[in-house]
mmCIF file of the C-alpha atoms, coordinates in Angstrom:
data_MODEL
# 
_entry.id   MODEL 
# 
loop_
_atom_site.group_PDB 
_atom_site.id 
_atom_site.type_symbol 
_atom_site.label_atom_id 
_atom_site.label_alt_id 
_atom_site.label_comp_id 
_atom_site.label_asym_id 
_atom_site.label_entity_id 
_atom_site.label_seq_id 
_atom_site.pdbx_PDB_ins_code 
_atom_site.Cartn_x 
_atom_site.Cartn_y 
_atom_site.Cartn_z 
_atom_site.occupancy 
_atom_site.B_iso_or_equiv 
_atom_site.pdbx_formal_charge 
_atom_site.auth_seq_id 
_atom_site.auth_comp_id 
_atom_site.auth_asym_id 
_atom_site.auth_atom_id 
_atom_site.pdbx_PDB_model_num 
ATOM 1   C CA . MET A 1 1   ? -46.777 158.095 81.456 1.00 0.00 ? 1   MET A CA 1 
ATOM 2   C CA . ARG A 1 2   ? -45.892 159.968 84.715 1.00 0.00 ? 2   ARG A CA 1 
ATOM 3   C CA . ILE A 1 3   ? -44.985 156.377 86.224 1.00 0.00 ? 3   ILE A CA 1 
ATOM 4   C CA . LEU A 1 4   ? -42.820 155.703 82.771 1.00 0.00 ? 4   LEU A CA 1 
ATOM 5   C CA . ARG A 1 5   ? -40.768 159.092 83.173 1.00 0.00 ? 5   ARG A CA 1 
ATOM 6   C CA . ASN A 1 6   ? -40.456 158.380 86.635 1.00 0.00 ? 6   ASN A CA 1 
ATOM 7   C CA . LEU A 1 7   ? -38.718 155.141 86.003 1.00 0.00 ? 7   LEU A CA 1 
ATOM 8   C CA . ILE A 1 8   ? -36.865 156.192 83.007 1.00 0.00 ? 8   ILE A CA 1 
ATOM 9   C CA . ASN A 1 9   ? -34.969 159.244 85.483 1.00 0.00 ? 9   ASN A CA 1 
ATOM 10  C CA . VAL A 1 10  ? -34.329 155.989 88.287 1.00 0.00 ? 10  VAL A CA 1 
ATOM 11  C CA . VAL A 1 11  ? -32.544 153.962 85.122 1.00 0.00 ? 11  VAL A CA 1 
ATOM 12  C CA . TYR A 1 12  ? -30.837 157.208 84.130 1.00 0.00 ? 12  TYR A CA 1 
ATOM 13  C CA . VAL A 1 13  ? -29.446 158.212 87.510 1.00 0.00 ? 13  VAL A CA 1 
ATOM 14  C CA . ILE A 1 14  ? -28.728 154.524 88.782 1.00 0.00 ? 14  ILE A CA 1 
ATOM 15  C CA . VAL A 1 15  ? -26.363 154.465 84.825 1.00 0.00 ? 15  VAL A CA 1 
ATOM 16  C CA . ASN A 1 16  ? -25.200 157.882 85.211 1.00 0.00 ? 16  ASN A CA 1 
ATOM 17  C CA . ALA A 1 17  ? -23.777 156.934 88.851 1.00 0.00 ? 17  ALA A CA 1 
ATOM 18  C CA . LEU A 1 18  ? -22.269 153.761 87.343 1.00 0.00 ? 18  LEU A CA 1 
ATOM 19  C CA . TYR A 1 19  ? -20.492 155.617 84.911 1.00 0.00 ? 19  TYR A CA 1 
ATOM 20  C CA . GLY A 1 20  ? -19.009 157.406 86.875 1.00 0.00 ? 20  GLY A CA 1 
ATOM 21  C CA . LEU A 1 21  ? -17.675 154.936 89.000 1.00 0.00 ? 21  LEU A CA 1 
ATOM 22  C CA . VAL A 1 22  ? -16.306 153.459 85.972 1.00 0.00 ? 22  VAL A CA 1 
ATOM 23  C CA . GLU A 1 23  ? -15.261 156.628 83.930 1.00 0.00 ? 23  GLU A CA 1 
ATOM 24  C CA . PRO A 1 24  ? -12.369 157.100 86.275 1.00 0.00 ? 24  PRO A CA 1 
ATOM 25  C CA . ILE A 1 25  ? -11.023 152.933 85.694 1.00 0.00 ? 25  ILE A CA 1 
ATOM 26  C CA . LEU A 1 26  ? -11.418 153.531 82.181 1.00 0.00 ? 26  LEU A CA 1 
ATOM 27  C CA . ASP A 1 27  ? -8.725  155.464 80.081 1.00 0.00 ? 27  ASP A CA 1 
ATOM 28  C CA . MET A 1 28  ? -10.450 156.651 76.764 1.00 0.00 ? 28  MET A CA 1 
ATOM 29  C CA . GLY A 1 29  ? -6.768  158.978 76.169 1.00 0.00 ? 29  GLY A CA 1 
ATOM 30  C CA . TRP A 1 30  ? -9.612  162.109 75.997 1.00 0.00 ? 30  TRP A CA 1 
ATOM 31  C CA . LYS A 1 31  ? -7.833  163.916 78.694 1.00 0.00 ? 31  LYS A CA 1 
ATOM 32  C CA . ASN A 1 32  ? -4.851  165.752 77.416 1.00 0.00 ? 32  ASN A CA 1 
ATOM 33  C CA . ARG A 1 33  ? -5.921  166.284 74.219 1.00 0.00 ? 33  ARG A CA 1 
ATOM 34  C CA . ILE A 1 34  ? -9.576  166.455 73.057 1.00 0.00 ? 34  ILE A CA 1 
ATOM 35  C CA . LEU A 1 35  ? -10.662 167.010 69.033 1.00 0.00 ? 35  LEU A CA 1 
ATOM 36  C CA . GLY A 1 36  ? -7.325  168.770 68.458 1.00 0.00 ? 36  GLY A CA 1 
ATOM 37  C CA . VAL A 1 37  ? -7.596  170.835 71.601 1.00 0.00 ? 37  VAL A CA 1 
ATOM 38  C CA . ASN A 1 38  ? -4.914  170.598 74.340 1.00 0.00 ? 38  ASN A CA 1 
ATOM 39  C CA . ILE A 1 39  ? -6.213  170.363 77.660 1.00 0.00 ? 39  ILE A CA 1 
ATOM 40  C CA . GLU A 1 40  ? -4.116  171.910 80.241 1.00 0.00 ? 40  GLU A CA 1 
ATOM 41  C CA . LYS A 1 41  ? -3.302  169.381 83.018 1.00 0.00 ? 41  LYS A CA 1 
ATOM 42  C CA . ASP A 1 42  ? -5.242  170.845 86.086 1.00 0.00 ? 42  ASP A CA 1 
ATOM 43  C CA . LEU A 1 43  ? -8.066  170.368 84.001 1.00 0.00 ? 43  LEU A CA 1 
ATOM 44  C CA . ALA A 1 44  ? -7.129  167.014 82.453 1.00 0.00 ? 44  ALA A CA 1 
ATOM 45  C CA . HIS A 1 45  ? -6.810  165.179 86.026 1.00 0.00 ? 45  HIS A CA 1 
ATOM 46  C CA . LEU A 1 46  ? -10.216 166.201 87.660 1.00 0.00 ? 46  LEU A CA 1 
ATOM 47  C CA . ASN A 1 47  ? -12.977 164.053 87.408 1.00 0.00 ? 47  ASN A CA 1 
ATOM 48  C CA . ARG A 1 48  ? -16.773 164.921 86.332 1.00 0.00 ? 48  ARG A CA 1 
ATOM 49  C CA . LYS A 1 49  ? -17.968 165.722 89.060 1.00 0.00 ? 49  LYS A CA 1 
ATOM 50  C CA . LYS A 1 50  ? -15.171 168.367 89.506 1.00 0.00 ? 50  LYS A CA 1 
ATOM 51  C CA . LEU A 1 51  ? -15.352 169.624 86.467 1.00 0.00 ? 51  LEU A CA 1 
ATOM 52  C CA . CYS A 1 52  ? -19.133 169.776 86.437 1.00 0.00 ? 52  CYS A CA 1 
ATOM 53  C CA . GLU A 1 53  ? -18.384 172.358 89.916 1.00 0.00 ? 53  GLU A CA 1 
ATOM 54  C CA . LYS A 1 54  ? -15.903 174.314 88.199 1.00 0.00 ? 54  LYS A CA 1 
ATOM 55  C CA . ILE A 1 55  ? -18.306 175.133 85.603 1.00 0.00 ? 55  ILE A CA 1 
ATOM 56  C CA . ASP A 1 56  ? -20.952 175.954 88.358 1.00 0.00 ? 56  ASP A CA 1 
ATOM 57  C CA . LEU A 1 57  ? -18.193 178.070 89.741 1.00 0.00 ? 57  LEU A CA 1 
ATOM 58  C CA . GLU A 1 58  ? -17.451 180.010 86.401 1.00 0.00 ? 58  GLU A CA 1 
ATOM 59  C CA . LEU A 1 59  ? -19.361 183.449 85.943 1.00 0.00 ? 59  LEU A CA 1 
ATOM 60  C CA . LEU A 1 60  ? -20.902 183.567 82.402 1.00 0.00 ? 60  LEU A CA 1 
ATOM 61  C CA . GLU A 1 61  ? -22.181 186.555 80.615 1.00 0.00 ? 61  GLU A CA 1 
ATOM 62  C CA . ASN A 1 62  ? -25.300 186.846 79.020 1.00 0.00 ? 62  ASN A CA 1 
ATOM 63  C CA . SER A 1 63  ? -25.069 188.423 75.334 1.00 0.00 ? 63  SER A CA 1 
ATOM 64  C CA . ASP A 1 64  ? -26.824 191.345 76.913 1.00 0.00 ? 64  ASP A CA 1 
ATOM 65  C CA . GLY A 1 65  ? -23.834 192.011 79.382 1.00 0.00 ? 65  GLY A CA 1 
ATOM 66  C CA . THR A 1 66  ? -25.215 190.191 82.818 1.00 0.00 ? 66  THR A CA 1 
ATOM 67  C CA . LYS A 1 67  ? -23.198 188.065 84.539 1.00 0.00 ? 67  LYS A CA 1 
ATOM 68  C CA . VAL A 1 68  ? -25.590 184.941 85.348 1.00 0.00 ? 68  VAL A CA 1 
ATOM 69  C CA . ILE A 1 69  ? -23.809 181.449 87.643 1.00 0.00 ? 69  ILE A CA 1 
ATOM 70  C CA . TYR A 1 70  ? -25.602 178.645 86.637 1.00 0.00 ? 70  TYR A CA 1 
ATOM 71  C CA . THR A 1 71  ? -25.707 175.831 89.423 1.00 0.00 ? 71  THR A CA 1 
ATOM 72  C CA . GLY A 1 72  ? -26.598 171.958 89.333 1.00 0.00 ? 72  GLY A CA 1 
ATOM 73  C CA . PHE A 1 73  ? -24.335 171.335 85.933 1.00 0.00 ? 73  PHE A CA 1 
ATOM 74  C CA . TYR A 1 74  ? -23.555 167.844 87.098 1.00 0.00 ? 74  TYR A CA 1 
ATOM 75  C CA . SER A 1 75  ? -27.166 167.211 87.853 1.00 0.00 ? 75  SER A CA 1 
ATOM 76  C CA . ILE A 1 76  ? -28.371 167.902 83.736 1.00 0.00 ? 76  ILE A CA 1 
ATOM 77  C CA . PRO A 1 77  ? -28.282 165.233 81.399 1.00 0.00 ? 77  PRO A CA 1 
ATOM 78  C CA . SER A 1 78  ? -25.572 165.120 78.639 1.00 0.00 ? 78  SER A CA 1 
ATOM 79  C CA . THR A 1 79  ? -27.927 166.474 75.721 1.00 0.00 ? 79  THR A CA 1 
ATOM 80  C CA . ALA A 1 80  ? -28.801 169.403 77.610 1.00 0.00 ? 80  ALA A CA 1 
ATOM 81  C CA . LYS A 1 81  ? -25.187 170.108 78.478 1.00 0.00 ? 81  LYS A CA 1 
ATOM 82  C CA . LEU A 1 82  ? -24.319 170.470 75.120 1.00 0.00 ? 82  LEU A CA 1 
ATOM 83  C CA . ARG A 1 83  ? -27.029 172.364 74.345 1.00 0.00 ? 83  ARG A CA 1 
ATOM 84  C CA . LEU A 1 84  ? -26.158 174.682 76.793 1.00 0.00 ? 84  LEU A CA 1 
ATOM 85  C CA . VAL A 1 85  ? -22.694 174.717 75.338 1.00 0.00 ? 85  VAL A CA 1 
ATOM 86  C CA . CYS A 1 86  ? -23.518 175.354 71.706 1.00 0.00 ? 86  CYS A CA 1 
ATOM 87  C CA . GLN A 1 87  ? -25.978 178.244 72.926 1.00 0.00 ? 87  GLN A CA 1 
ATOM 88  C CA . LEU A 1 88  ? -23.306 179.922 75.191 1.00 0.00 ? 88  LEU A CA 1 
ATOM 89  C CA . LYS A 1 89  ? -20.719 179.149 72.027 1.00 0.00 ? 89  LYS A CA 1 
ATOM 90  C CA . ARG A 1 90  ? -23.770 181.061 69.753 1.00 0.00 ? 90  ARG A CA 1 
ATOM 91  C CA . ASN A 1 91  ? -24.234 183.794 72.262 1.00 0.00 ? 91  ASN A CA 1 
ATOM 92  C CA . ARG A 1 92  ? -20.345 184.496 72.661 1.00 0.00 ? 92  ARG A CA 1 
ATOM 93  C CA . GLY A 1 93  ? -19.920 184.695 68.866 1.00 0.00 ? 93  GLY A CA 1 
ATOM 94  C CA . ARG A 1 94  ? -22.693 187.118 68.611 1.00 0.00 ? 94  ARG A CA 1 
ATOM 95  C CA . GLN A 1 95  ? -20.531 189.205 70.636 1.00 0.00 ? 95  GLN A CA 1 
ATOM 96  C CA . TYR A 1 96  ? -18.107 189.564 67.911 1.00 0.00 ? 96  TYR A CA 1 
ATOM 97  C CA . GLY A 1 97  ? -20.381 189.611 65.278 1.00 0.00 ? 97  GLY A CA 1 
ATOM 98  C CA . LYS A 1 98  ? -20.239 186.239 64.511 1.00 0.00 ? 98  LYS A CA 1 
ATOM 99  C CA . ASN A 1 99  ? -23.183 183.519 63.202 1.00 0.00 ? 99  ASN A CA 1 
ATOM 100 C CA . ILE A 1 100 ? -22.470 180.595 64.167 1.00 0.00 ? 100 ILE A CA 1 
# 
């Protein structure tokens, strides 16, 4: 089981690297507007790695008011990134008395 997990991790890293190389070539039309949200030019022109580095540099506030610096966002799988964003959104909603 451990060998299979390691093999899957290697394949994931290779596919992710290939996607990183191909993504700039493919214009999927998601640079300036995503799901109805206008994306500012400085963000629209950053590549995946630069966007992740930007997230790493941002200070995020926990619901108890403490500041946490997240590092390694680039290396987290996509689903984990989505899960983190959903949790941060939920935490932020709780700060304002909303249940998201």
